[in-house]
N, C-alpha and C positions, 0 to 999 in steps of 0.2 A: 544228658543235659534238658532234654524236654521234660523229664520226669522230675528233676530238681525245680525247674522253673513251674511246673504244675504243683508242686508241694509248696512252693514259696507263695503262689497265688493262693493256693487254698487256706494256708494260714493267714495270709493277710485278710482274706475275705472272712474269716472266723472270728478275727480280731475287731474288724469293722462292725461286722453284726453284733458282737458284745458290746462294743461300745455305744451301738446303736439302741439296743435293748435297755443299756444301763439310763442313757438319756432318756429314752421314753419313760421307763421306770420313774425315773427323779422327776420330770415334769409333769407326770400323769397322777402323781402321788399327792393328794390334798396337803396343802399348808396348814399347820396348825399353829395358832397363836393364842396368847393369853388375850384377856380382854383389854390390858394395859398396852400390851403390843398391837393390838388393833387399833386403839386411839391414837398410838404414836404415828403408824403410818396413814393417818387421815380417813380411817375406815369408821363404819359405824356398825355397830353390833345389832343383829336382827334376830329375834326369837323365830325358830323356823315354824312357819305356818303352811302345811302342804295344801291346805284349802284356800289359800290366798288366790284372788283371780288372776294375778301374774305368774303363778307358779303351776296350777292346775285349774283352769278356768272350769274344766267339767264339775270339778268337786265343789267349786263355789255355787254352779247351778245345782249341783245335787242337795248340797246343804240347804239351799233356797227351797227345793221342793220337798225335802224331807219334812221341814219345820212346817211347811203347809199342810200336809198330810198327816202331821204327828200333832197338830192342835187340836187339844181336846178340851179347851177351855169352857166351850160352852154345855159339854155332857158331864165332865169330870172336874168340877170346879175346886175339888180338894186337893187336885195336883198342883194348883197353882195359889193357894193359900195355906191350908192347913198342913200340908206336907211340908213345903218350904219352911215354915214356921217351926214345926217339930226339928227338922234337919239343923236348923241355926242354933239349936241347943248343944249340937254336937260337931263341932269344927275341928279341923285339922291344926289350928294355931298352937295348941299345946304341943303337938307332936314336932311341928317347925321348931318352937322356942327350944324344946328339951334336946333334940336330936340332931337337926338338920345341918346347922353349922358345923357341928362336931365331925358330921359324916361326909360333909363337903370337903373339909380341911384334910381329913384323913384320905379320901379318894385323891385329891390333888397332891398330896404327899406321895402317893404309889403311882402317880401319874396316870390313874384311872386303868392300870394294867394289872387285871385280875383276870385267872384261868377262867373262873366261874363265880357264882353268888357265894357258894361255901367258902371259897378263898377269902372274897371280900369280906364277909360277914366275920372270919376268923381274925383277919388283920384289922378290920373296922367294925367292932361290934355294934356302935351306936347307929351304924347303917340298918342291921338288921332290927334294932330296936325302933328305928324311924319307920321301917315297912311294916312291923308288928303293930305299930301305934296306929298307923293309917289304916290298916286292915281292920283293926278293933273298931275304929271310928265310922269306916265305912259300913261293917255290920250294923252299927247303932242307927245309922242313918236310914240303912235300907229297912229295917225293921220298925220304923216308926209307924204306929198304927194307921194315921192317915195315908202315908205313903204305901203301905199294904194296899189299904182300900183304893188308892189312885190307880196302882197296877192292875187291880182286878176289873175296875172300871174301864180303863183303857183296852184291855183284852177282850171286854164285852162289847165294846164299841170299835173295835179295830176296823180300820177303813181298807186293809190290804191283807193279802196272805204273803205277797213278796213284793219287797219296795221296789224290785226292779220292773215290776208291772206297771207300777206308777210314776217311778222316776227313772227312766232307762238311763239317765246320766250316770248312775251308779257303775256302770261297766266301765265306759272310758276314765272314770275317777279311779277306779281301782287299778287300771293299767298305769295312770300317771303316777297315782302313789308307788307302785311297784318300782318305777323306774326313777323316782325323786326322793324316795325313804332312805336314810333318815336326813341327808343332806340333798338338797336340789343343788343343780350346776348354776343356778343364776339367783338373784335377789329381786325382789320388786321395785317397780319403778325404773327398769331398765338398767340397774346396777350390777355390777360384776361382783362374784363370789371370789374373794382374794384368799380364804382360808377357813379353816373351822375354829372354832373357839375350844381350846383345851383344859381351861380352867373353870368348867361348868358342869353341873350333875345331868343338865338336859340341853337339847340342841340349839346351839346358836352359831350364826354364820358372821364372818366379818365381810360387810359389804362397802363398795367403793365406786 
């Protein structure tokens, strides 16, 4: 009798634990919504910015510090006039117009469920075209003669060897990013995250 009672309690215990784990998994799993579903629930779509002061304050402080130490406007003026002027001749607009919408529509069709980039590019070839187009434009922008001169000037006048020496906020910023990337568990302004946006190629949260 005792053995039967023990077995019964054991089975009940296993069932209860299983139900508990299932509930934990369901409640703990982030909800995924489309842009439209988010708006219907009264939520607002927010483009994730880990550097936002309400998400990672240390990253906002680090960004401000980094900008101060990476300001070479007085010694390397080409970085702020000639280089940007050259880069403006090579924009990503053509890549976006030719491939982005088609790529995003294809990704949405497959619910962004790809084993790897190889499978995604096989099923959605315009996505590979989009990436290749952007890489080509990036190369042209990087190799603008004034931009090459800019990088050489900045290297010659570099104000530090390790950014952590002048901006120690980089360490807590990195820790916060590790814990919050790609989707933080909250939104700016004290709003709560009610789900991840599923029909977007980049990271959005539905906030309320």
